[in-house]
Steps between C-alpha positions, in 0.01 A plus 500: 500500500636840408471798728245777415502886532467580873437781748390500861512752787824379655815709524648343189230655290389792716812634679300761694305281737351796700394758238364836603186666357613711201829317455607352163651156539673265250347161431663217307378218270720195434455366150695188390716575189347337188143529632412735210423805716628817326305767669351544857261769624380565863133579546396701808165633615591804713186699615296231313630570145702256299836616373782321316873555512771323307749292693861479398766229523699551814746201470548150372604246755535121479284458203222737627413848373403741779264775404449804713202729542421787742168498681365797695342418833215722422246356730535316844454176300648541153422236242727403203549219252707434190428462132751271321523531118716313254536327163309189614152653464244581760622735771477372860414659820716426803319570825505341844298204380764419232504526121174542306447521126161684560391827665490471879330710772695727727441313827774252404760774439823533705464752782725761668372585846606823672324456830730450795666157471456215747764490771839390372531201738187338354690441171711234670256366752442126548191466721399225742136495594403386858163409624570566870273254668665207306867602488654446841410510873736675743547381858255764608226358285433216755389753760225654297137392522315436174215749436133405506473478130785263457539123470845434656720275290817315551776585248438167317122530491391467140382824338133500406501663152123565480223509763373690800812415703741631237528867623498384868782256503755667730868371503652788694782611288627841599743781398784387733470163331575682170801677660630169629513354145658785296810287447292266289395792277865614479606151380232502247611832353211740551541860617133618567247364743132544421255426789131444437289706747616526860207704642242357747217310336262208549662263252837339440552697176439842677353664185197578707676755730333613823759781530783657314644663811699208639662176413303196611616386846479144377800588269689665784359849476670823388827410666532182302455684168763751617735215581450332167546837318829557676621145423405523131642852454827394675559251216445781244161357396161652466168428683160537329154506663162414371210741519128455409375813329185351368339384825537443873370221718147533646668503844704815405434785746410728206236256388357424841470869575322555160254215571425608857399864399361613170634852581848374569788669292614147413174443307636670194805282489289205373201445263183486712126503429577453126160489329374821656830659598488869417831625630693715257786257497285208394205647305666394178496126595296256303284308751527120505173308526630250756572778754253574771475853663775547759707235329859568408741416219771246561780329310332258263202475729705376799324684784798473737702730254303828466621711215660845551353800322783704353257780414533593869748771580508374856619155380772664298612693792502208750654251259747724328547876534482560878839537665425202714322293228536124492681513169768728652539353845646170401743652253668698774740383771507284705324275242626666185319279244644564151167503329159338458341225300148628449240221532210492243635809336302412186171561687613785721286805429282312241133451559226565247550855368766570760841487335755631743768236440761731321437773743563265790807352344641851439415610852653203669822541289523867596459417866758219491751713320451786745548267788801318368619581146634154444171327585343239262131485415398171326149404400330164518324440177385152396397558140561774238702767682611691198250784536613572858871551444718770339322776687642666811364230734596141536873417429404161368266207560495129578531355150272199518371542139825568326722261685341260753218371289694445180784332678250272677317420175824404326637283785168361619525127584249233591122475454378628837326838461705797642315834545681806357499845671279639226204276595485366143248205469706183460801647681845478352495396136789345321659717227803473270788750512361708218180575689703574815730741315194670337344554835819639665562728207137632479500611866859623492430712189225701664711647781832686508825316548522668840171372624571150356841467672382631825195268517528185699548169321384208708446126468237505772386678817286463806200541254593224257600140464860407574728482192604143591134393487452665165806354328526166688863443550841655589624507133216716372509716815861569420400623153235724655751638759742559217249717321421681824873585555598583141199696350455875553298608797537454879510135601287403797536172689208384716645350819525127470518480114872461531442186707262345259184550705162424349148638501206491267349843555584830676384395848640151462840637411539685823704203629702536821871508430645159612797635699485199730504252213803590294505147355182600315653783307561450129869589496517490129239770475658718771838476332353590162325809645819603683722462192255683269456794739867524560559511129234766455675709775845465334390546133413860394326373190255294709418791736475788257542372147256504214303203367527362151319174418686290242318172493171328598364164410236292692746392772777761486552867574833680424579865568786744543544735797719795381669768695762751382771292675389139461254272320358161608310239309233299670349161402184369661366156403198329658577174305771357280474584134686608196829688535465871443740667250559870529693745280637843614550397865875419525701302755401471862589323827247311700430665835201296605407144417734230358503583133829549312637835388360650176728507197379621170537258205627589162172671412512710816226304676484347843294193596322477834446168678180302444458333849220596729354609727806727535601855570838630365667844507813610300695824534583606152855608430 
């Protein structure tokens, strides 16, 4: 397979990675020599009007012709794409979705974003997600009494993945238990800890907060979070919290005050009395026929999770803008969280005719930046997130649709049904690499390179099946972990995946970590994760390089990660197949896997091994 003309938003092609509004920046297109391209134009749409400018040849290097064009950052998000002409007939567009011989809409254009960039540390983050109740118990945990809502469990009690007991199973993990096991995270190679909620609640998941003012005493209270923050920061790492902006629990003191008094100021923080509600903040709402007078809106009809009304100025003040707001408090010493993952960001501020989502995202980002300029704000979004990014709100999202689901569908093994995070009937469907690549490219092309690379790539989470259950064995999980570590974006490891833990759905995957049974650990899987994450840390091309796909067949994906100082070639196979022959790649040394070095033959081609499942990486010379 020959290489194609290429451009992406990485520094190789866009040297100015943080452009300012009004600045003119150079952009480059790499065109293989002999491809027939003799003229290149860049098309921009500043202020909504298309304009064309002719590109010029900047240099020829290694058989590639590099064309340069200048693009004005006319708007906060400035679109551009390229028109390639030559003697071989039909001109082709090159946009973020790839090459097209037909006219294409602007939403797939490359994007220059002049809003303030995400914090610099996020570019190199490797995140470890911890569900506190199931991670580890400190010595102090034995002295705590289980609350009235809980079903106390031993550490080896099987997790109930679905049923009335599911949110009530209480294992007693705490924050000092996390602190006690940071050496494990260090050995694995992560540098950022993400905690699911730590506020008091009436469930083990704590997404039904009863207060945002304190850390749950069952987790050790405020002092335990401060101790964990000190320990994490002492290693030079980062610590992220989890905040629910869409709802609270029905035991939250805001909600109980609102329920107890129709004149309470907290009443406007929620959606009450919906069919006949005449308040100015809610008069625009479309009544739902299933709601009775005095009823209230809740997350997906779950009445224990009443929905917040972001049309309320008082909610905005309490949640964000007040000097002592919950968003600010936990970002400051002695806790010093380095940012927030925002739960249900996709529904936050959305209900009927209410459409506050982008206002809320911008507001929360402003407050985070004011409180700590290097704070991260990351949105949970389970489906198409592309309309919610590239504004001045969320720095990125959890990329279930553009990474998790396609990887699952390619490596899916066995006949037992596995639900996907998207709620698709039939769960995870098997797909070949061409469909997987098309899915990834479609979602990637609709956001800027900045948003794509600062979004979280994950193989699973506390809301999904475990990757081992999806793929079936260690060999295929190694392929999945390889993609996690080598593709653009921020890799996220859900605690226990590195040990080969299993789980068929989100609740069932919240498995206690088997610290007391090290013989049960899958050492092959742990070693693979550790080696891959170490390589990512040490290889600039894997952290910050561009992405160029060079081959896909049913069982094989091959791509290049290219940085100004280095290039790596990656081979992922889910099964044995036909050897892949590539031209225009050059020699390379194997740095992961057991394949031999690459040596071009007399025709300048290299041949990649055909065994599988396998994951191989070469550093090109």
